[in-house]
C-alpha atoms as one frame of an Amber mdcrd trajectory, in Angstrom:
protein
 254.829  59.017 337.895 251.060  58.929 339.437 249.766  57.283 336.166 252.545
  54.810 337.036 252.203  54.051 340.215 248.107  53.915 339.725 248.974  50.698
 336.640 251.317  49.098 339.240 248.770  48.685 342.021 246.089  47.709 339.189
 248.002  45.215 338.174 249.470  43.821 341.722 245.812  44.019 342.592 244.736
  41.785 339.512 247.510  39.191 341.030 246.062  39.490 344.386 242.418  38.581
 343.207 243.680  35.699 341.422 246.010  34.207 343.981 242.764  34.041 346.589
 240.967  32.714 343.994 243.308  29.831 342.982 244.270  29.069 347.051 240.001
  29.305 347.980 238.399  26.305 348.840 235.208  27.451 348.071 235.698  29.781
 345.090 232.228  31.141 345.085 232.665  32.976 348.457 235.421  34.992 346.667
 232.492  36.981 344.886 234.670  40.357 345.365 237.574  39.165 344.128 236.082
  38.276 340.919 233.806  41.636 340.470 237.509  43.192 340.653 238.680  41.140
 337.824 235.266  41.939 336.116 235.810  45.775 336.752 239.588  45.478 335.703
 237.978  45.776 331.903 237.442  49.197 332.083 241.035  50.771 333.474 244.467
  50.120 331.423 245.530  48.155 328.303 248.033  46.028 330.556 245.087  45.614
 333.228 242.512  44.804 330.465 244.834  41.541 328.722 245.405  40.140 332.538
 241.729  40.556 332.882 241.050  38.428 329.808 243.329  35.497 330.925 241.135
  35.718 334.596 237.830  36.150 333.555 237.253  32.632 331.820 239.139  31.034
 334.102 237.108  31.213 337.235 233.902  32.109 335.222 232.437  28.678 336.307
 232.587  29.463 339.665 230.291  32.452 339.936 227.136  31.726 337.608 225.461
  34.669 338.743 228.083  36.562 337.370 227.767  34.645 333.603 226.381  37.637
 331.759 228.355  40.735 333.444 231.645  38.683 333.037 230.964  37.505 329.207
 229.676  41.177 328.433 233.057  42.495 330.033 234.806  40.236 328.182 233.088
  40.704 325.271 234.097  44.175 325.292 237.348  43.534 325.545 237.380  41.681
 322.169 235.911  45.054 320.713 239.112  47.130 321.762 241.485  49.101 319.803
 244.413  47.142 321.215 245.394  44.106 319.717 247.152  42.104 322.216 244.081
  42.683 324.424 242.281  41.894 321.828 244.022  38.276 321.060 244.102  37.610
 324.355 240.319  37.732 325.113 239.943  35.714 322.057 242.151  33.024 323.605
 239.972  32.825 326.586 237.087  32.377 325.114 236.966  28.553 324.681 237.426
  28.417 328.766 233.823  29.861 328.934 232.434  26.824 327.594 234.654  24.179
 328.627 232.588  23.281 331.658 229.407  24.969 330.994 228.602  23.613 327.672
 225.433  25.724 327.220 227.437  28.604 326.201 228.888  27.030 323.329 226.885
  27.746 320.562 227.030  31.622 321.734 230.615  31.532 321.884 230.958  30.173
 318.145 228.520  32.504 317.409 231.169  34.770 318.465 233.986  33.421 316.884
 232.131  33.487 313.774 231.743  37.116 313.380 235.489  37.652 313.940 236.991
  35.404 311.379 236.681  38.230 309.133 239.661  39.524 311.503 242.272  41.282
 308.870 245.328  40.969 311.137 247.159  37.230 310.954 247.728  37.073 314.578
 244.056  37.561 315.653 242.507  35.220 312.715 244.728  32.541 314.066 243.907
  33.138 317.538 240.160  32.594 315.919 240.721  29.484 314.409 242.489  28.119
 317.273 239.813  29.129 319.437 237.372  27.791 317.347 239.480  24.233 316.803
 239.168  24.069 320.799 235.543  24.533 321.183 234.913  21.831 318.536 237.383
  19.187 320.396 235.336  20.115 323.699 231.434  20.072 322.210 231.822  19.151
 318.832 228.188  18.239 318.317 226.590  21.597 318.863 229.604  23.371 317.945
 229.054  21.735 314.370 225.354  23.098 314.606 226.064  26.554 315.803 228.689
  26.754 312.571 226.548  25.631 309.913 223.962  27.748 311.286 226.138  30.541
 309.642 225.768  29.099 306.519 222.293  29.433 305.844 219.700  26.911 304.084
 216.395  27.764 302.647 213.478  27.891 306.144 216.886  29.943 307.667 218.815
  32.100 305.066 222.550  33.247 305.797 222.032  36.956 306.479 226.022  38.145
 306.005 227.368  36.685 302.859 230.601  38.104 303.884 230.708  35.646 307.102
 228.764  33.267 305.106 232.273  32.606 302.570 234.233  32.725 306.110 232.691
  29.717 307.688 232.619  27.647 304.397 236.627  27.972 304.195 237.054  27.235
 307.998 235.186  24.350 307.618 236.336  23.343 304.241 240.132  23.950 305.795
 240.243  23.379 309.251 237.043  20.850 309.981 236.940  18.449 307.502 240.476
  17.621 307.450 240.443  16.512 311.063 237.298  14.622 310.562 239.285  11.281
 311.994 239.896  13.413 315.254 236.400  15.514 315.962 233.644  12.619 314.282
 233.562  10.694 317.439 231.651   8.603 318.253 232.468   7.793 314.328 228.616
   6.805 312.965 227.294   8.883 315.623 229.068  12.328 314.273 229.357  11.419
 310.820 225.106  10.964 310.938 225.020  14.198 312.240 227.333  16.325 310.113
 225.680  14.537 307.040 222.334  15.752 308.219 224.161  19.390 308.622 225.422
  19.234 305.376 222.336  18.189 303.741 220.219  20.947 305.238 223.029  23.726
 304.293 222.441  22.229 300.957 219.348  23.720 300.059 220.961  26.743 299.402
 224.834  26.589 297.619 226.548  27.457 294.584 228.077  24.446 292.241 231.437
  24.671 293.675 230.479  24.209 297.472 228.241  21.750 296.015 230.811  19.683
 295.057 232.900  20.246 298.195 230.002  19.180 300.432 229.445  16.221 298.108
 233.365  15.261 298.255 233.744  15.294 301.931 230.461  13.555 302.089 232.101
  10.749 299.989 234.767  10.543 302.400 232.829   9.484 305.171 232.985   6.066
 306.605 229.246   5.364 306.532 229.522   6.472 302.464 232.683   4.488 302.334
 233.617   1.703 300.559 231.556  -0.847 302.580 228.380   1.236 302.634 225.094
  -0.124 302.677 222.829   0.265 300.015 220.702   2.616 301.568 223.291   5.064
 301.844 224.372   5.615 298.458 220.560   5.646 298.018 220.896   8.866 300.020
 223.725  10.012 298.088 221.911  10.327 294.883 218.840  11.622 296.409 221.049
  14.290 296.983 222.318  15.056 294.011 218.480  14.567 292.746 217.496  17.183
 294.700 220.517  20.013 293.385 219.614  18.969 289.863 216.173  19.732 290.821
 214.138  17.262 288.810 210.984  18.382 289.668 211.468  21.903 288.021 209.735
  22.631 284.499 212.673  22.171 281.659 213.490  25.303 280.204 216.026  25.528
 277.190 217.165  28.598 277.873 217.502  28.499 281.844 221.456  27.509 281.642
 222.355  27.807 285.259 219.703  24.814 285.607 221.054  22.858 282.464 224.385
  23.298 283.844 223.491  22.114 287.381 221.647  19.049 285.858 224.659  18.297
 283.469 227.026  18.822 286.427 224.603  16.916 288.732 224.095  13.596 286.186
 227.405  12.702 286.090 228.188  13.347 289.821 225.568  10.589 290.315 227.521
   8.066 288.374 229.427   6.931 291.031 226.534   6.179 293.014 224.617   4.375
 290.135 227.816   2.090 289.312 227.730   1.378 293.091 224.281   0.187 293.163
 221.980   3.238 293.379 219.291   3.819 291.103 219.864   6.092 287.846 215.869
   6.141 287.223 215.181   9.396 288.102 218.022  11.040 286.174 217.216   8.885
 283.333 213.563   9.487 283.026 214.150  13.492 283.542 216.517  12.892 280.261
 214.217  11.050 278.128 211.238  13.079 278.846 212.789  16.838 278.533 216.139
  16.468 276.975 215.934  13.719 274.295 213.172  15.564 272.428 214.964  18.930
 272.248 218.464  17.617 271.333 217.116  16.962 267.624 216.153  20.803 266.891
 218.370  22.704 264.356 218.352  26.361 263.327 216.460  26.695 259.752 215.903
  29.748 258.428 216.449  33.209 256.463 217.775  36.310 256.224 220.964  35.213
 254.505 222.422  38.422 254.311 222.811  38.464 258.258 223.352  34.604 258.863
 227.058  34.979 258.593 226.702  36.797 262.348 224.498  33.869 263.734 227.284
  31.216 264.188 229.047  33.243 265.997 226.473  34.363 268.345 225.671  30.719
 268.577 229.001  30.030 269.930 229.434  32.052 273.174 225.769  30.621 273.763
 224.372  34.181 274.379 220.768  32.812 274.384 221.375  31.237 276.945 221.686
  34.304 279.018 218.926  35.854 281.129 219.870  38.916 280.111 218.410  41.933
 277.530 218.645  42.596 273.874 221.492  45.227 274.557 223.309  43.112 276.630
 223.821  40.479 274.187 224.736  43.331 271.201 227.061  44.262 273.688 228.848
  41.129 274.756 228.303  39.821 271.110 230.422  42.947 270.046 233.105  42.150
 272.574 233.421  38.617 271.335 232.889  38.839 267.750 233.852  42.717 266.745
 230.990  43.107 265.066 229.752  46.833 264.465 227.029  47.269 267.548 224.188
  48.965 265.265 224.802  45.748 263.168 224.313  42.966 266.188 221.051  45.033
 267.206 219.664  44.868 263.559 220.592  41.410 263.455 219.705  39.678 266.457
 216.148  40.059 266.206 216.389  38.219 263.065 218.200  35.602 264.443 215.809
  34.929 267.586 212.836  34.996 264.893 213.966  31.195 263.413 215.494  29.597
 266.839 213.279  27.158 267.862 211.642  27.750 271.123 212.923  24.243 272.330
 216.642  24.658 270.865 219.087  23.218 273.270 222.765  24.810 272.447 225.381
  22.358 270.644 227.512  22.381 273.794 225.301  21.608 276.478 223.038  19.158
 274.027 226.898  17.267 273.596 227.151  17.083 277.784 224.111  15.957 277.808
 224.567  13.583 275.879 227.692  12.640 277.515 226.304  11.958 280.472 223.454
   9.966 279.149 225.841   7.443 277.354 228.136   7.249 280.624 224.990   6.383
 282.718 223.220   4.256 280.409 225.516   0.928 281.087 223.513   1.113 284.790
 219.974   1.080 283.619 217.622  -1.322 284.914 215.398  -3.358 282.150 212.362
  -1.113 282.509 214.143   2.089 282.144 216.077   0.814 278.582 212.773  -0.202
 276.980 211.477   3.161 278.169 213.887   5.254 276.729 214.921   2.954 273.259
 212.386   4.573 271.197 213.666   8.145 271.586 217.087   7.718 271.347 216.404
   5.214 268.193 214.316   8.152 266.366 217.502  10.553 267.970 219.791   8.319
 266.473 218.775   8.508 263.022 218.535  11.886 263.367 222.389  12.373 263.267
 222.625   9.207 261.497 220.884   9.963 257.646 220.557   7.499 255.502 221.905
   8.929 252.412 224.663  11.736 252.020 223.117  15.094 252.371 225.621  17.548
 252.737 224.952  18.470 256.345 227.144  18.390 258.976 227.682  14.997 260.758
 228.440  15.617 264.309 230.625  12.035 265.437 230.818  12.338 268.315 227.155
  12.931 268.738 226.863   9.337 266.817 229.263   7.736 269.348 227.512   8.936
 272.035 223.922   7.749 270.654 226.006   4.494 269.671 227.302   3.628 272.763
 223.823   4.376 274.942 222.132   2.540 272.326 224.071  -0.475 272.497 223.636
  -0.798 276.279 219.812  -0.290 276.626 219.663  -2.766 273.904 221.479  -5.082
 275.607 218.923  -5.087 278.694 215.775  -4.748 276.652 217.066  -6.619 272.877
 213.512  -7.821 271.728 212.329  -3.495 272.169 214.515  -3.287 268.667 212.837
  -5.640 266.713 209.660  -3.180 266.249 212.129   0.092 266.256 215.091  -1.570
 264.180 213.698  -4.475 262.832 215.968  -7.164 264.348 214.664 -10.302 265.201
 215.794 -10.786 268.894 213.835 -13.990 270.290 213.633 -13.374 273.792 210.143
 -15.442 274.121 208.213 -12.659 275.297 204.664 -11.504 273.379 207.180  -8.194
 273.256 209.533  -9.969 270.727 206.274  -9.239 267.928 208.562 -11.869 265.513
 204.873 -12.159 263.581 205.370  -8.611 262.641 206.948  -7.255 259.266 209.804
  -4.568 260.382 212.003  -5.323 257.437 211.896  -1.258 256.311 212.728  -0.340
 259.705 216.192  -3.234 258.976 217.126  -1.476 255.648 216.447   1.848 256.833
 218.527   1.815 260.030 221.367  -0.491 258.160 221.839   1.707 254.906 222.006
   4.746 258.413 224.919   2.809 259.606 226.632   2.327 256.039 226.604   5.652
 255.615 227.674   6.616 258.834 230.500   3.940 258.318 231.453   5.454 254.867
 231.698   9.060 256.661 233.719   7.866 259.307 236.310   6.054 257.317 236.405
   8.995 255.200 237.413  11.010 257.797 239.594   8.733 260.026 241.601   8.860
 256.554 241.611  12.453 256.981 242.719  12.493 260.635 245.316   9.938 259.938
 247.064  12.697 257.262 246.537  15.212 259.858 248.869  13.200 262.619 251.040
  12.638 260.312 251.771  16.097 259.221 251.429  17.111 263.171 254.441  14.556
 263.211 256.607  16.542 260.765 255.758  19.968 262.191 256.489  18.725 266.158
 260.258  17.747 264.708 260.908  20.902 262.978 259.225  23.248 265.528 261.790
  25.519 267.799 259.899  27.196 270.502 258.143  25.408 273.514 254.729  27.446
 272.461 254.916  25.771 268.956 255.340  22.497 270.710 252.637  23.226 273.109
 250.430  24.209 270.155 250.916  20.906 268.335 250.345  18.821 271.136 246.849
  19.851 271.615 246.703  19.607 267.829 247.851  15.620 268.503 245.561  15.357
 271.385 241.991  16.401 269.334 243.519  14.575 266.115 243.903  11.493 268.781
 240.526  11.442 270.220 238.750  12.362 267.010 240.449   9.284 265.782 239.392
   7.063 269.006 235.535   8.409 268.285 235.718   7.337 264.717 237.274   3.823
 265.899 234.511   3.516 268.364 231.933   4.260 266.210 232.855   1.314 263.726
 233.100  -0.670 266.458 229.798  -0.580 267.540 228.036  -0.174 263.901 230.007
  -3.737 262.791 227.746  -6.106 264.913 225.018  -3.875 263.808 224.098  -5.237
 260.578 222.862  -8.362 261.825 219.713  -9.239 262.126 220.259 -10.324 265.299
 223.087  -8.205 267.032 225.230  -8.638 269.589 224.704  -5.688 271.572 227.704
  -4.557 273.603 226.670  -4.279 277.765 230.312  -4.609 278.890 233.107  -2.276
 279.319 234.867  -3.231 275.496 234.417   0.331 274.158 235.901   2.632 275.686
 234.464   6.378 275.214 236.732   9.032 273.381 236.568  11.557 275.899 237.640
   9.152 278.361 241.327   8.003 279.654 241.684   4.377 278.838 242.487   3.270
 282.529 243.574  -0.371 283.806 241.053  -2.644 285.196 242.418  -2.260 288.516
 242.286   1.507 288.440 239.045   1.453 287.218 237.982  -0.943 289.882 239.515
   1.321 292.788 237.447   4.102 290.890 234.341   2.259 291.413 234.733   0.863
 294.932 235.582   4.740 296.225 232.765   6.283 294.422 235.817   9.058 292.994
 233.884  11.890 291.181 235.078  12.633 287.800 236.384  16.376 287.404 233.682
  18.306 286.014 235.750  19.681 283.292 237.185  16.476 282.296 234.596  14.023
 282.736 232.476  16.726 280.508 235.049  16.337 277.659 235.909  19.399 277.997
 239.245  19.900 275.419 238.004  17.511 273.319 236.431  18.007 269.844 232.798
  17.110 268.552 233.769  15.572 265.227 232.132  16.662 262.444 232.585  16.537
 258.699 232.143  19.609 256.498 229.410  20.187 253.936 230.131  19.505 250.188
 230.065  16.474 247.923 232.489  14.767 249.725 232.440  16.001 252.999 236.041
  15.250 253.483 238.465  18.236 252.809 236.471  20.563 255.354 237.335  22.995
 257.924 236.419  20.764 260.876 238.594  18.784 260.172 240.861  21.557 259.324
 240.367  22.701 262.952 240.958  19.229 264.414 244.544  19.476 263.021 245.080
  23.102 264.155 244.248  21.926 267.715 240.898  23.973 268.009 238.877  22.670
 270.957 234.985  22.464 269.878 233.550  19.861 271.680 233.284  20.611 275.433
 233.379  23.468 277.784 235.856  25.963 277.669 236.563  25.042 281.781 236.412
  28.532 282.594 234.397  28.053 285.592 234.647  30.171 288.757 232.433  30.610
 291.937 230.967  33.847 292.366 227.724  34.656 292.023 228.600  36.813 289.683
 229.894  34.940 286.972 228.167  36.034 283.227 227.009  32.399 282.681 227.515
  28.950 283.989 226.940  27.013 287.269 226.871  30.594 288.951 225.217  31.583
 292.004 223.541  30.218 294.620 220.393  28.318 295.468 217.949  27.072 292.433
 217.005  29.924 290.211 219.788  32.499 291.422 222.040  30.673 289.459 225.008
  28.151 290.461 228.403  27.975 289.406
């Protein structure tokens, strides 16, 4: 009975404190009343809940008690009672409503509470943060982004960091029109905060932040050229183009591929892609013609499987490689451990895995229409050499990767369109521009003969492969008509899609080789050829995608699921396992698309930061 009476007296006393403070014209004179409210935080649960409402309400009138009041309120946030905690959280925005100097501190407190397990408590935290953002968006954003970190000020708590990023993504970004006012000033402010945070992010985080930046009006349809330049510089920085290239650094290669594709919309809108082009020309094209030659035929059947899973790109021990290959391929572990050193011994130092090579060639093809004349002239020599590598001048029995050929022909056409006379000394053409670089007085006829023979050979192989693929499509249609289950029908649909892509690849090759037989060819510099891995779009849709800077999804844009169409070994090169794989619906041209975000990914754009994995 005594406890109940004491509780009632405390509550009544608190209401008296509040009433006197409400009625007072000079509240600073009511120090004892405010101190009584602060002291109530050490009493009963109900008194604590009531005090949690009153402390922030009258906080601004007692600056000399600010530290004591804040400390008492923070103690309430750590209470065991959920009701007291939630009430204390709801009151936090009032501390900085009229005293903005406390905004950063209150945001820091709320950020720590983003990890709350109770839904009602977590919702209260979200609402409190949004309330503070509306009161003082500039300082609040700065305080939020501080917890994402940068290379200079790294985040000390990964779990908190992830919670902050999720909050910004889900709560702040969707309300940018409401929060970012005045628009230009605040868009610039949040852009600067994001740019600083991008020094240490995962691949998924980078894409998320870039998508948001592209949605801002300063980078929108009417963006100034310098803003497009700013965006592509951000992507260049993420690609780490100043780093020494290492074919075994799978993380850097994956990051480079993604960044090139991400940069293309900005290049389309007028930004320069020279840095990417020069990097590809200096580091990628020279290693794109490396093949595996070798010995140890008794163990060679192991290598294609190892190569397929790209385990050489992983920074791990021989033992780990063996375990992974064993899991994937069901080979005896001891056999793999014996074979791996032999396989590695015959791998060229600068060998680039095929799947990454394909993605890089696709990226080069997609950016090639937007090259400058100077860049085109610089890249053409190495491009012609690479094209010859994949267009042999006679039937050798080696596999022909038609998707490589498509990429390279497309790139060659667009580079040559910008610098036509550069092809005179490379391919024996007679392009006249009136410049000394035409070199018309020199005899390059042997180059022309060699190049056109290669074109004719690849055309023969392409037509033969088209015949097989067309027959395969007819078989797919018959099988589809007889299919009973949805599972079988879905499998056949994939087979048909792969075959269709293969046919588009072949058609593109023939369309691009045809004009190159002339001594003065008409190089393709328009959009008449649509790359096989890109879906054909209506002109209006393409125009919209260009003007808005829409990013191509990494998996779709990189040709995931498309086949790197090849001709098999053998005399006629037709009845081969790779064309059969197209019939069976097996993807062999791009990534599997199984990319996640976390830092512990086995491969890919996996962890955070340069040199720490990037997914």
